[in-house]
C-alpha positions in Angstrom: -14.6 -2.5 -22.0 -16.6 0.5 -21.1 -16.0 3.9 -22.5 -14.5 6.6 -20.1 -16.6 9.6 -19.1 -15.3 12.8 -17.6 -17.1 14.5 -14.6 -16.2 17.8 -13.0 -17.1 18.0 -9.4 -16.4 20.3 -6.5 -14.5 18.8 -3.6 -17.8 18.8 -1.6 -19.6 17.0 -4.4 -16.8 14.4 -4.6 -17.0 13.8 -0.9 -20.7 13.3 -1.2 -20.2 10.7 -4.0 -17.5 9.0 -2.0 -19.7 8.8 1.1 -22.5 7.3 -1.0 -20.1 4.7 -2.5 -18.8 3.7 0.9 -22.4 3.3 2.3 -23.4 1.3 -0.8 -20.3 -0.9 -0.4 -21.2 -1.5 3.2 -24.7 -2.6 2.2 -23.3 -5.1 -0.4 -20.8 -6.5 2.1 -23.6 -7.1 4.6 -25.8 -8.7 1.9 -22.9 -11.0 0.9 -22.4 -12.0 4.6 -26.1 -12.7 4.9 -26.2 -14.7 1.7 -23.3 -16.8 2.7 -24.7 -17.4 6.1 -27.9 -18.6 4.5 -25.9 -20.9 2.2 -26.6 -18.9 -0.9 -23.1 -19.0 -2.4 -24.1 -17.5 -5.8 -25.7 -14.3 -4.4 -22.9 -14.1 -1.8 -20.3 -14.1 -4.5 -22.3 -11.6 -6.6 -22.7 -9.2 -3.7 -19.1 -9.6 -2.8 -17.9 -8.9 -6.3 -20.2 -5.8 -6.4 -18.6 -4.6 -3.1 -15.1 -5.1 -4.5 -15.9 -3.1 -7.7 -17.4 -0.3 -5.6 -14.3 -0.3 -3.5 -12.1 0.1 -6.6 -14.2 3.1 -7.8 -14.1 4.7 -4.3 -10.3 4.2 -4.1 -9.9 5.8 -7.6 -12.0 8.8 -6.5 -10.0 9.1 -3.3 -6.8 9.2 -5.4 -8.3 11.9 -7.6 -9.2 13.9 -4.5 -5.8 13.7 -3.0 -4.3 15.0 -6.2 -6.2 18.2 -5.9 
């Protein structure tokens, strides 16, 4: 398990990070689709799992922002 870190961000900075995470997730989702379409199940799964992890982080950040 990873150690926790603490960041202090302004609301604007948090929105920038969230936007970047969402863009990154979209790229991984597209890469997963392409890999599966090409029959590359291993990379499709890997990219899909990365997209899922990014979504979890983004949702966690959204929750922190709504608590502000």
